Every structure is written in structure tokens, then in C-alpha cells.
PAZAPA-4460 file (N, C-alpha, C; in steps of 0.05 Angstrom, whole numbers, plus 32768, in hexadecimal, padded with zeros to 4 digits):
% residues 295
    n_x    n_y    n_z   ca_x   ca_y   ca_z    c_x    c_y    c_z   seq   type   mol
   7FF5   81B2   82F4   800A   81BC   8306   8025   81B7   82FA     1      M     A
   8036   81CA   82FA   8051   81C8   82EF   8062   81B3   82FE     2      A     A
   8072   81A5   82EF   8084   8192   82FC   809B   81A1   8309     3      T     A
   80A8   8195   831C   80BE   81A1   832B   80D8   819E   831B     4      V     A
   80E7   81B3   8318   8101   81B2   830A   8113   819F   831A     5      I     A
   811C   818A   830E   812D   8177   831C   8146   816F   830D     6      N     A
   814A   817B   82F6   8161   8172   82E5   8173   8189   82DD     7      D     A
   8171   81A0   82EB   8182   81B6   82E3   8194   81BD   82FA     8      K     A
   81A5   81AA   8302   81B9   81AE   8316   81D4   81A4   830B     9      F     A
   81E9   81B1   8315   8204   81A8   830E   820B   81B0   82F1    10      G     A
   820B   81CA   82EC   8213   81D3   82D1   822F   81C9   82CB    11      R     A
   8233   81C1   82B1   824C   81B6   82A9   8251   81BD   828C    12      N     A
   826A   81B9   8283   8270   81BF   8267   8289   81B0   825E    13      Y     A
   828C   81AE   8244   82A5   81A6   8237   82A9   81B9   821F    14      V     A
   82BF   81C7   821E   82C5   81D9   8208   82DC   81CE   81F8    15      L     A
   82D8   81CA   81DE   82ED   81C0   81CC   82F5   81D7   81BA    16      L     A
   830F   81DD   81B9   831A   81F3   81A9   8332   81E8   8199    17      V     A
   8330   81EC   817F   8346   81E4   816D   835D   81F8   8170    18      E     A
   8374   81EF   8177   838B   8201   817B   839A   8207   8161    19      A     A
   83AD   8219   8163   83BC   8221   814B   83CD   820B   8140    20      S     A
   83D4   81F7   8151   83E3   81E0   8147   83D2   81C9   813C    21      D     A
   83B8   81CD   813B   83A5   81BA   8130   839A   81A6   8144    22      G     A
   83A5   81A6   815C   839B   8194   8171   8383   81A1   817E    23      E     A
   8372   8191   818B   835A   819A   8198   835F   819C   81B7    24      T     A
   835A   81B4   81C1   835D   81B8   81DE   8341   81B3   81EB    25      I     A
   8340   81A2   81FF   8327   819D   820E   8328   81AB   8228    26      S     A
   8315   81BD   822C   8314   81CE   8244   82FB   81C6   8254    27      I     A
   82FE   81C1   826D   82E8   81B8   827E   82EB   81C5   829A    28      Q     A
   82D6   81C2   82AB   82DA   81CB   82C7   82F3   81BC   82D3    29      P     A
   8302   81CA   82E4   82FB   81E1   82F4   82FF   81FC   82E7    30      P     A
   8306   81FD   82CD   8308   8218   82C0   82ED   8224   82BE    31      F     A
   82EB   823E   82C6   82D2   824D   82C4   82CF   8258   82A8    32      T     A
   82B6   8256   829D   82B1   8263   8283   8298   8274   8285    33      I     A
   8297   8288   8275   827F   8298   8270   8278   8296   8252    34      E     A
   825F   8296   824B   8257   8292   822F   823F   82A4   8229    35      F     A
   823E   82AC   820F   8228   82BC   8205   8224   82B2   81E8    36      D     A
   820F   82A4   81E3   820A   8296   81CA   81EF   829F   81BE    37      I     A
   81EF   82A5   81A5   81D6   82AC   8197   81D3   829A   817F    38      T     A
   81BD   828A   817F   81B6   8279   8169   819A   8280   8160    39      R     A
   8196   8281   8145   817C   8288   813B   8177   827C   8120    40      N     A
   815F   8281   8115   8157   8277   80FB   815B   828C   80E5    41      T     A
   816B   82A0   80EA   8170   82B4   80D6   8186   82AA   80C3    42      L     A
   8187   82B5   80AB   819A   82AC   8097   81B5   82BA   809C    43      S     A
   81C0   82B4   80B3   81DA   82C0   80BB   81E8   82AD   80CE    44      S     A
   8202   82B1   80D2   8211   829F   80E4   820A   82A5   8101    45      A     A
   8205   8290   8111   8202   8294   812E   821C   829B   813A    46      N     A
   821B   82A7   8152   8233   82B2   815E   8236   82A8   817B    47      I     A
   824F   82A7   8184   8255   829D   819F   826D   82AC   81A9    48      C     A
   826C   82B4   81C2   8282   82C0   81D0   8287   82B1   81EA    49      S     A
   829F   82A7   81EE   82A6   8297   8205   82BE   82A4   8213    50      I     A
   82BD   82A6   822D   82D3   82AF   823E   82DC   8298   8250    51      R     A
   82F6   8292   8250   8301   827C   825F   8315   8288   8273    52      I     A
   8313   8280   828C   8324   828B   82A1   833D   8279   82A6    53      Y     A
   8354   8287   82A4   836D   827C   82AF   8377   8262   82A2    54      N     A
   8376   8262   8287   8384   824C   8279   83A2   8250   827C    55      L     A
   83B1   823B   8276   83CE   823E   8277   83D8   8250   8261    56      S     A
   83F0   825B   8264   83FB   826D   8250   83FD   825F   8235    57      L     A
   8406   8245   8236   8409   8236   821D   83EE   8234   820E    58      L     A
   83D9   822D   821C   83BF   822A   820F   83B3   8245   8206    59      N     A
   83B8   825A   8215   83B0   8275   820D   83BC   827C   81F2    60      R     A
   83D6   8276   81EF   83E4   827B   81D6   83DA   826A   81BF    61      Q     A
   83D4   8251   81C5   83CB   823E   81B0   83AF   8245   81A6    62      R     A
   839F   8252   81B7   8384   8259   81AF   8382   8273   81A0    63      I     A
   8395   8284   81A4   8395   829F   8197   8390   829D   8179    64      E     A
   837E   82AF   816F   8376   82AE   8153   8371   82CB   814A    65      F     A
   837E   82D3   8134   837B   82EE   812A   8363   82F1   8118    66      N     A
   8354   8306   811C   833B   830B   810D   8340   830D   80EE    67      I     A
   8359   8315   80E7   835F   8318   80CA   8366   82FE   80BD    68      Y     A
   836A   82E9   80CD   8373   82CF   80C2   835A   82BE   80BD    69      D     A
   8349   82C6   80AA   8330   82B9   80A6   8331   82A1   8092    70      Q     A
   8348   829B   8088   834B   8284   8075   834E   826A   8082    71      G     A
   834E   8269   809D   8352   8250   80AC   8339   8249   80BC    72      K     A
   8333   822F   80BD   831C   8226   80CD   8327   821B   80E7    73      F     A
   831E   8226   80FE   8326   821D   8118   830C   8217   8128    74      R     A
   8308   81FE   812F   82EF   81F5   813C   82ED   81FF   8158    75      L     A
   82D4   8206   8160   82CE   820A   817D   82B2   81FE   8181    76      V     A
   82B1   81ED   8196   8298   81DF   819C   8293   81DF   81BA    77      R     A
   827C   81E9   81C2   8275   81EA   81DE   825E   81D8   81E4    78      L     A
   8263   81C5   81F6   824E   81B2   81FF   8249   81B9   821C    79      M     A
   8230   81BE   8223   8229   81C7   823E   820E   81BC   8247    80      A     A
   820B   81BB   8261   81F1   81B1   826C   81F4   81AC   8289    81      G     A
   81E9   8195   8291   81E8   818E   82AE   81F3   8172   82B2    82      Y     A
   8205   816F   82C5   8211   8155   82C9   8220   814C   82B1    83      G     A
   8219   8133   82A8   8226   8128   8290   8215   812B   8277    84      N     A
   81FF   8139   8279   81EE   813E   8262   81F6   8158   8255    85      N     A
   8206   8157   8240   8213   816F   8235   820D   8171   8217    86      L     A
   81F6   817C   820F   81F1   8181   81F3   8204   8196   81E8    87      P     A
   8208   8195   81CD   8217   81AA   81C0   8206   81C4   81BF    88      I     A
   8210   81D9   81CB   8201   81F2   81CA   820E   8206   81B6    89      I     A
   8227   8200   81AD   8233   8210   8197   8248   81FF   8189    90      F     A
   8247   8200   816E   825A   81F2   815E   8262   8204   8146    91      N     A
   827A   820E   8146   8281   8221   8131   829F   8224   812E    92      G     A
   82A7   823B   8124   82C3   8240   8120   82CC   825B   812C    93      N     A
   82E5   825B   8134   82EF   8273   8141   82F2   828A   812D    94      I     A
   82E8   82A1   8135   82EC   82B9   8125   8302   82CA   8131    95      N     A
   8305   82CA   814B   831A   82DA   8158   831E   82CE   8175    96      Q     A
   8336   82CD   817E   833B   82C4   819A   8354   82D3   81A4    97      A     A
   8352   82DB   81BE   8369   82E9   81CA   8367   82E6   81E8    98      W     A
   837C   82ED   81F6   837C   82EC   8214   8386   8306   821F    99      S     A
   837A   830D   8236   8381   8326   8245   8381   831F   8262   100      V     A
   838F   8331   8271   838E   832E   828E   837A   8342   8299   101      R     A
   8368   8337   82AB   8354   8348   82B9   8358   8343   82D7   102      E     A
   8365   8356   82E4   836B   8352   8301   837E   833B   8305   103      G     A
   8375   8328   8314   8387   8310   8319   8381   82FA   8305   104      T     A
   836E   82FE   82F3   8367   82E8   82E0   8371   82ED   82C4   105      N     A
   8378   82D8   82B7   837E   82D9   829A   8365   82CE   828C   106      F     A
   835A   82DF   827A   8341   82D8   826C   8347   82D3   824F   107      I     A
   833F   82BC   8245   8341   82B5   8229   8325   82B8   821D   108      T     A
   8322   82CA   8209   8308   82CF   81FC   8309   82C4   81E0   109      Q     A
   82F4   82B5   81D9   82F1   82A9   81BF   82D7   82B3   81B2   110      I     A
   82D9   82BF   819B   82C2   82C8   818C   82BF   82B4   8174   111      E     A
   82A7   82AA   8170   82A3   8295   815C   8289   8299   814C   112      S     A
   8289   828C   8135   8271   828C   8124   8269   826E   811F   113      F     A
   8250   8269   811E   8246   824F   8116   8240   8251   80F8   114      D     A
   8251   8243   80E8   824F   8245   80CB   825D   825D   80C0   115      G     A
   826C   826B   80D0   827A   8283   80C7   828E   827E   80B1   116      G     A
   829C   8267   80B3   82AF   8261   809E   82A2   825D   8083   117      Y     A
   828A   8250   8083   827B   824C   806B   8270   8267   8060   118      A     A
   8267   8278   8072   825D   8292   806A   8272   82A2   805B   119      V     A
   828B   82A1   8066   82A0   82B1   805A   82AD   82A4   8041   120      N     A
   82AC   828A   803F   82BC   827D   802A   82AD   826B   8016   121      N     A
   8295   8262   801D   8288   824E   800C   827F   8259   7FF1   122      A     A
   8287   824B   7FDB   827F   8253   7FC0   8273   823A   7FB3   123      K     A
   8262   8240   7F9F   8255   822A   7F91   8252   8230   7F73   124      I     A
   8252   821B   7F63   824C   821E   7F46   823B   8205   7F3F   125      N     A
   8221   8207   7F41   820F   81F0   7F3F   81FC   81F4   7F27   126      L     A
   81FE   81E3   7F12   81EA   81E3   7EFD   81D2   81D3   7F06   127      P     A
   81BA   81DC   7EFD   81A1   81CE   7F04   818F   81CF   7EEC   128      A     A
   8182   81B8   7EE7   8172   81B4   7ECF   8155   81BF   7ED3   129      K     A
   814A   81C7   7EBD   812D   81CF   7EBD   811C   81B9   7EC8   130      K     A
   8109   81BF   7ED9   80F7   81AB   7EE4   8100   81A0   7EFF   131      G     A
   8119   81A7   7F08   8122   819E   7F22   8113   81AC   7F38   132      T     A
   8108   819E   7F4C   80FA   81AB   7F62   810D   81BD   7F71   133      P     A
   8103   81D4   7F7A   8113   81E6   7F89   811E   81D9   7FA2   134      Y     A
   810E   81C8   7FAF   8118   81BB   7FC7   8131   81AA   7FC2   135      A     A
   8133   819E   7FAB   814A   818E   7FA4   8162   81A0   7F9F   136      I     A
   815E   81B6   7F91   8174   81C8   7F8D   817F   81D3   7FA7   137      V     A
   816C   81DB   7FB9   8174   81E5   7FD3   8184   81D0   7FE2   138      I     A
   817B   81B7   7FE2   8189   81A1   7FF0   81A5   819E   7FE4   139      A     A
   81A9   81A0   7FCA   81C3   819D   7FBE   81D6   81B4   7FC6   140      Q     A
   81CC   81CC   7FC7   81DC   81E2   7FCF   81E4   81DF   7FEC   141      V     A
   81D1   81D8   7FFD   81D7   81D4   801A   81EC   81BE   801E   142      A     A
   81EA   81A8   800F   81FC   8191   8012   8219   8198   8009   143      A     A
   821B   81AD   7FF8   8236   81B4   7FEE   8247   81C0   8005   144      S     A
   823B   81C7   801B   824A   81D3   8031   8258   81BF   8043   145      L     A
   8251   81A5   803F   825B   8192   8053   8278   818B   804F   146      Q     A
   8282   8188   8037   829D   817D   8033   82B3   8190   803C   147      E     A
   82B1   81A9   8036   82C7   81BC   803B   82C1   81D1   8051   148      N     A
   82A8   81D3   805A   82A1   81E9   806B   8295   81E1   8086   149      Y     A
   8296   81C6   808C   828E   81BD   80A6   8271   81C3   80AE   150      N     A
   8260   81C4   8099   8243   81C9   809E   8234   81B1   8092   151      V     A
   8225   81A3   80A2   8217   818B   809A   81FB   8193   8090   152      S     A
   81F0   8185   807C   81D5   818A   8073   81C1   8180   8087   153      P     A
   81AC   8190   808D   8197   8188   809F   817D   8185   8090   154      G     A
   8167   818C   809D   814C   8189   8091   8148   819E   807B   155      L     A
   813B   8195   8065   8133   81A6   804F   8115   81A6   804E   156      I     A
   8109   81BE   804E   80EC   81C0   804E   80E0   81BB   8033   157      G     A
   80C5   81BE   8032   80B6   81B8   801A   80B3   81D2   8009   158      D     A
   80C9   81DA   7FFD   80C9   81F2   7FED   80BA   81EC   7FD3   159      Y     A
   80A7   81FD   7FCC   8097   81F6   7FB4   80A4   81FF   7F9A   160      P     A
   809B   81F2   7F84   80A3   81FB   7F69   80BB   81EC   7F5E   161      G     A
   80BE   81EF   7F44   80D5   81E3   7F35   80E2   81F8   7F24   162      V     A
   80FA   81F3   7F1B   8108   8205   7F0A   80FA   8207   7EEF   163      L     A
   80F6   821F   7EE5   80E8   8223   7ECC   80FB   8222   7EB4   164      M     A
   8115   8222   7EBA   812A   8221   7EA5   8144   8217   7EB1   165      K     A
   8157   820F   7EA0   8171   8208   7EAB   817D   821F   7EB9   166      D     A
   818A   821A   7ECF   8197   822F   7EDF   81B3   8226   7EE7   167      E     A
   81C4   823A   7EEC   81DE   8235   7EF9   81E0   8248   7F10   168      T     A
   81E4   823D   7F28   81E6   824D   7F40   8204   824E   7F47   169      Y     A
   820E   8267   7F48   822B   826A   7F4E   822F   8282   7F60   170      S     A
   8246   8282   7F6E   824C   8297   7F80   824C   828E   7F9D   171      G     A
   8246   829F   7FAF   8245   8299   7FCB   822F   8285   7FD1   172      S     A
   8236   826E   7FDD   8222   8259   7FE3   820C   8264   7FF4   173      T     A
   8213   8274   8008   81FE   827E   801A   81EC   8292   800D   174      L     A
   81F7   82A2   7FFA   81E6   82B4   7FEB   81D3   82A5   7FD8   175      E     A
   81DD   8290   7FCD   81CC   827F   7FBC   81B5   8273   7FCC   176      V     A
   81BB   8269   7FE4   81A6   825F   7FF6   8192   8274   7FFE   177      L     A
   819C   828C   8003   818A   82A2   800A   8176   82A7   7FF3   178      S     A
   8180   82A6   7FDB   816F   82AB   7FC3   815A   8294   7FC0   179      Q     A
   8163   827B   7FC3   8152   8265   7FBE   813D   8261   7FD4   180      L     A
   8144   8267   7FED   8132   8263   8004   8124   827C   800D   181      T     A
   8129   8292   8000   811F   82AC   8009   8126   82B1   8027   182      H     A
   813F   82AB   802D   814C   82B0   8047   813F   82A0   805D   183      R     A
   8136   8287   8057   812A   8277   806C   813D   8260   8074   184      T     A
   8157   8261   806E   816A   824D   8077   8178   8258   808F   185      F     A
   8184   8245   809F   8195   824D   80B5   81A8   8237   80BC   186      F     A
   81BE   823E   80C8   81D3   822B   80D1   81D2   822B   80F0   187      I     A
   81CF   8213   80FB   81CF   8210   8118   81E0   81F8   8120   188      D     A
   81F4   81FD   8131   8206   81E8   813A   8212   81D8   8123   189      N     A
   821A   81E7   810E   8228   81DA   80F8   8216   81CB   80E5   190      G     A
   81FC   81CE   80E7   81E9   81C1   80D5   81D8   81D7   80C8   191      T     A
   81D4   81D3   80AE   81C4   81E7   809F   81A8   81DD   809A   192      I     A
   8194   81ED   80A1   8178   81E7   809E   816C   81FB   808A   193      Y     A
   815A   81F1   8079   814B   8202   8067   812D   81FC   806B   194      C     A
   8120   820D   807A   8104   8208   8082   80F3   8220   807C   195      L     A
   80DB   821B   8072   80C8   8230   806F   80BF   823B   808B   196      L     A
   80B2   8252   808B   80AC   825F   80A5   809A   824D   80B6   197      D     A
   8088   823D   80AA   8076   822D   80BA   8080   8211   80BF   198      N     A
   8099   820B   80B7   80A5   81F0   80BB   80B8   81F1   80D3   199      E     A
   80B8   81DC   80E2   80C8   81DC   80FB   80D4   81C0   8100   200      C     A
   80E8   81BF   8112   80F7   81A7   8118   80EB   819A   8131   201      I     A
   80E9   817F   8131   80E1   8171   8149   80FA   816B   8159   202      I     A
   80FA   8173   8172   8110   816E   8185   8105   8160   819D   203      N     A
   8105   8145   819E   80F8   8136   81B3   8104   813A   81CF   204      P     A
   811D   8145   81D0   812A   8149   81EA   8120   8161   81F9   205      S     A
   8112   8173   81EA   8108   818C   81F7   80EF   8195   81E8   206      F     A
   80D7   8192   81F5   80BE   8198   81E7   80AC   81AC   81F6   207      T     A
   80B0   81AF   8210   809D   81BF   8220   80AC   81D3   8231   208      L     A
   80A2   81EC   8231   80AC   8201   8242   8096   8209   8256   209      V     A
   809A   8203   826F   8088   820B   8284   8098   8211   829D   210      D     A
   808B   8216   82B4   809A   821C   82CC   80AC   8205   82D4   211      A     A
   80A3   81EC   82D0   80B3   81D5   82D6   80CC   81D2   82C6   212      G     A
   80CC   81DD   82AE   80E3   81DD   829C   80F5   81F5   82A0   213      A     A
   80EE   8206   82B4   80FF   821D   82BA   80F7   8237   82AE   214      G     A
   80DE   823A   82A5   80D4   8253   829B   80D6   8269   82B0   215      L     A
   80E2   827F   82A9   80E6   8295   82BB   80D5   82AD   82B3   216      L     A
   80C3   82B5   82C5   80B3   82CC   82BF   809D   82C7   82AB   217      G     A
   8093   82DD   82A0   807D   82DC   828C   8088   82E1   8270   218      T     A
   8080   82D1   825C   8089   82D7   8240   8081   82F4   8238   219      P     A
   8093   8301   822A   808F   831D   8222   808B   831E   8204   220      V     A
   8076   832D   81FC   8071   8331   81E0   807D   834C   81D7   221      R     A
   808F   834B   81C3   809B   8363   81B8   8094   8364   819A   222      E     A
   8080   8374   8194   8075   8375   8179   806C   8359   8171   223      Q     A
   8079   834C   815D   8070   8331   8154   8082   831B   815F   224      K     A
   8093   8321   8173   80A5   830D   817E   809E   8308   819B   225      I     A
   809E   82EF   81A3   809A   82E7   81BF   80B4   82DD   81CA   226      L     A
   80BC   82E7   81E1   80D6   82DF   81EE   80D1   82D9   820B   227      T     A
   80E2   82C7   8215   80E1   82C0   8232   80FB   82B3   8239   228      F     A
   8101   82B3   8254   8119   82A7   825F   8112   828C   826C   229      D     A
   8125   8279   826A   8124   8260   8279   813F   825C   8286   230      V     A
   813F   824C   829C   8159   8243   82A6   8168   8235   8290   231      L     A
   8182   8239   828F   8193   822F   8279   8189   8215   826F   232      F     A
   8182   8215   8255   8176   81FE   8248   8186   81F7   822F   233      E     A
   819A   81E5   8231   81AC   81DE   821B   819F   81CD   8206   234      P     A
   8188   81C1   820B   817D   81AE   81F8   816E   81BC   81E1   235      R     A
   8166   81D4   81E4   8156   81E2   81D0   8166   81E8   81B7   236      V     A
   815A   81E6   81A0   8167   81EC   8186   8156   8200   8177   237      I     A
   8163   8211   8167   8155   8224   8156   8145   8215   8141   238      A     A
   812D   821F   813C   811B   8213   8128   8109   81FD   8132   239      G     A
   810C   81F5   814B   80FB   81DF   8156   80E0   81EA   815E   240      Q     A
   80CD   81D7   8162   80B3   81DE   816D   80B3   81D9   818B   241      I     A
   80A7   81EB   819A   80A4   81E7   81B7   8088   81EF   81BE   242      I     A
   807F   81E4   81D5   8065   81EC   81E1   806A   81FE   81F8   243      Q     A
   805F   8216   81F8   8061   8228   820E   8048   8227   8220   244      L     A
   804D   8223   823A   8038   8223   824E   8040   8235   8265   245      Q     A
   8036   824E   8264   803D   8261   8279   8023   8267   828A   246      S     A
   8026   8264   82A4   800F   8268   82B6   8007   8286   82B7   247      A     A
   801A   8298   82AF   8014   82B4   82B1   8011   82C1   8296   248      T     A
   8012   82B1   8280   800E   82BD   8265   7FF1   82C5   8261   249      A     A
   7FED   82D9   8250   7FD2   82E2   824A   7FCD   82E3   822C   250      V     A
   7FB4   82E8   8224   7FAD   82EC   8208   7FB3   82D5   81F6   251      N     A
   7FB0   82BC   8200   7FB3   82A5   81EF   7FCF   82A0   81E6   252      G     A
   7FE3   82A8   81F5   7FFF   82A5   81EC   8008   8288   81ED   253      I     A
   7FFE   8278   8201   8006   825D   8203   8000   824D   81EA   254      N     A
   8012   823B   81E2   800E   822B   81CB   8028   8221   81BF   255      G     A
   8028   8218   81A7   803F   820D   8199   804D   8222   8188   256      N     A
   8068   8223   8189   8077   8237   817B   8090   822B   816E   257      Y     A
   8099   8238   815A   80B3   8233   814E   80C8   8245   815B   258      K     A
   80DD   823A   8165   80F2   824A   8172   8102   8258   815C   259      V     A
   8102   8272   815C   8111   8281   8148   812B   828C   8153   260      T     A
   812E   828C   816E   8147   8296   8179   814D   8289   8194   261      G     A
   8167   8283   8198   8170   8277   81B1   8189   8286   81BA   262      V     A
   8188   8290   81D3   819F   829F   81DD   81A6   8293   81F8   263      K     A
   81BF   8288   81FA   81C9   827D   8213   81DE   8291   821E   264      H     A
   81DC   8297   8238   81F0   82A9   8244   81F3   82A1   8261   265      R     A
   820C   82A2   826A   8210   829C   8286   822C   8292   828C   266      G     A
   822F   8285   82A3   8249   827C   82AD   8246   8260   82B7   267      M     A
   825B   8250   82B2   825E   8236   82BE   8278   8235   82CE   268      I     A
   8277   8231   82E8   828E   8234   82F8   828B   8223   8312   269      S     A
   82A1   8218   831B   82A1   820A   8335   82A9   821E   834B   270      Q     A
   82B2   8236   8344   82BD   8248   8358   82AB   8260   835C   271      A     A
   829A   8268   8348   828A   8280   834A   826D   8278   8344   272      V     A
   825B   8284   8354   823E   827F   8350   8234   8292   833A   273      C     A
   822D   8288   8323   8224   8299   830D   820B   828D   8301   274      G     A
   81FB   829E   82F4   81E2   8296   82E7   81E7   828B   82CB   275      D     A
   81D5   827C   82C1   81D4   8273   82A5   81B7   8273   829C   276      A     A
   81B1   8282   8288   8196   8287   827E   8194   8281   8260   277      I     A
   817E   8277   8258   8178   8274   823B   8160   8285   8235   278      T     A
   8163   8296   8220   814C   82A6   8217   8143   829B   81FC   279      T     A
   8129   8295   81FB   811D   828B   81E2   810B   82A0   81D5   280      L     A
   810D   82A1   81BB   80FC   82B3   81AB   80EC   82A2   8196   281      S     A
   80D4   82AB   8191   80C4   829E   817C   80B1   82B2   816F   282      M     A
   80A9   82AC   8157   8097   82BE   8148   807B   82BB   8153   283      F     A
   806F   82D1   815B   8054   82D1   8165   8040   82DA   8150   284      L     A
   8047   82EE   8140   8035   82F8   812D   801E   8307   8139   285      G     A
   8008   8309   812B   7FF1   8319   8134   7FDC   8307   8141   286      D     A
   7FDE   82EC   813E   7FC8   82DB   8146   7FD0   82C6   815B   287      K     A
   7FE7   82CA   8168   7FF0   82B6   817C   7FFD   829F   816E   288      G     A
   7FFE   8287   817B   800B   8270   8170   8002   826A   8154   289      P     A
   8016   8264   8142   8010   825F   8126   800E   8241   8121   290      Q     A
   8003   823A   810A   8002   821F   8101   801D   8217   80F6   291      S     A
   8029   8202   8102   8043   81F9   80FB   8043   81DD   80F0   292      L     A
   8056   81D7   80DE   8058   81BC   80D3   8073   81B0   80DA   293      R     A
   8074   819E   80EE   808E   8191   80F5   8097   817F   80DE   294      P     A
   80B2   817F   80D9   80BD   816E   80C4   80D5   815F   80D0   295      I     A
***
């Protein structure tokens, strides 16, 4: 029997935005926010769109950011959840920010990328000796993003093989990683992971999806991808392993999966009743749950 949902009350958030003067603006309730966040295990920057209602004129001006001014890093970090339990659900940099009036409200919209500054600017020139394991080379390339691009190195998988000759890797750091990992790296919340398709992350704070955890409806199979909605679940991270237990699932779908996509969308407000939903995606393949190796 599914457990009763008892911990998903009192949605709350803290939004940190680096202003044009270098100071950090902290935005919290009673300001209303809407958010639409996509995080995944693809070799591309995750994206986030945030709408904030009725900031002061001064803060609206301080947050404004021109899309053509891509040489500057301006932090945006959204922590959200329930009560005082507020995991980071997005950590990246502003790509564009502006404010408009909609009826009686002034709306500040922030468009952001997770790792976007690194995608646009990171370069590398790394010599590597013959016989160096590929996993070590990958780890060195990933670590090069930490100092200047605000991306921390995370887990590195068991990539097979060694260099057959001396090599020098130069150019775009992310393109080099794409080449070395065959596009199996991803950046999530400011951390870069390089994992093979069957390797996954252990996340002890969120392991099971069932009715008690807020599973909504029946999981849907779309070709080789399985998707389903849950009540806003800020603890989940891309690349982690979860156990799915759906009372209405058919054809052996229940089992362990690697999360390949996380989408948060909704509203947090003390004045307006709005929904907040998390959509999870995972690779199903042709045979149902796959054999995974947590690392």
C-alpha cells in the first residue's frame, strides 16, 4: 500500500540573482514567482525561465541583462521546496533579463543557462601522453572548467581504453568533452558529470516514485522514452537512479531507471493558488528497465 503524502505542503523558495553592480539580490516570498526549468543528461546547457512579480524599480533595473552582453557571468540560483527544505533546483548564469508591465503587475523575466557561460567561452589546450587512460583525460578536461567557468567536476565514469599516442586536445572544452565521451557528459546545477549510458548517480534523498511520493496518473511510453508527472519534487537530479512503482503501469514497466530528464514548472505564491509539477523522463528501450551500475 502506498504511503500517504505528508511532506509536500508549504511551497517555498529563495532566488539569488547577481545584479549589475556585483551584489546578490535575494528574492523570497511574498514575491510571487513562476518557473520553467529543464535539466537533462544531454550534452547541452540546461535552461531556466523565471518570472518574478512586482519587484521594486531599482531591483528591476539592477537585474536587467542584455542578450548581446555574453562576456559577463551573472549568477542565478533558485532553491525551492517545502517549508525550510529548499534544495537547489537551478544553478546557472543569466542569458537575458528584462521587465515589462502586464496589467497591474510588473513582471521581471530571467532566462538562464546552467553551464551556459562555459559552453560559450571555455577553451582548453591539454597535452596528454600515450598510455593515459581515457577516464583520466576526461577528468582533467572536466576539472579545467572549475577555476574560470563556475562548473565543478562531478562523477567520472569507467570509460574504457588508453591513448594510443601522444595527443593535444585544444579548442572548445565542451566540444573536446563531446569527442572524448561520445556525448555522454552533462552539466547539472553547476556540476559536470561524465557517465556511460548504464552508469547512474546515487541520490539518497530521493529513491522511490509511487503514489505516496506524488506520482500523478500512469507513466506514458513514447517510443523508447518513459515519462510521468509527480507533485513538485525538488530533490530529484538528472542522471540518478530511481525505482518506479506505479499501480496502473502495465507490461513490466515498474523497475529501476536512470533519470534522463527533469522538468520543473509551476508557481510559488502566497497570493495566488498555482500548481507546481515535475515531469521525469527516462530511457526505456525495447526491454523495459535496463541494467544500471550506480557509481
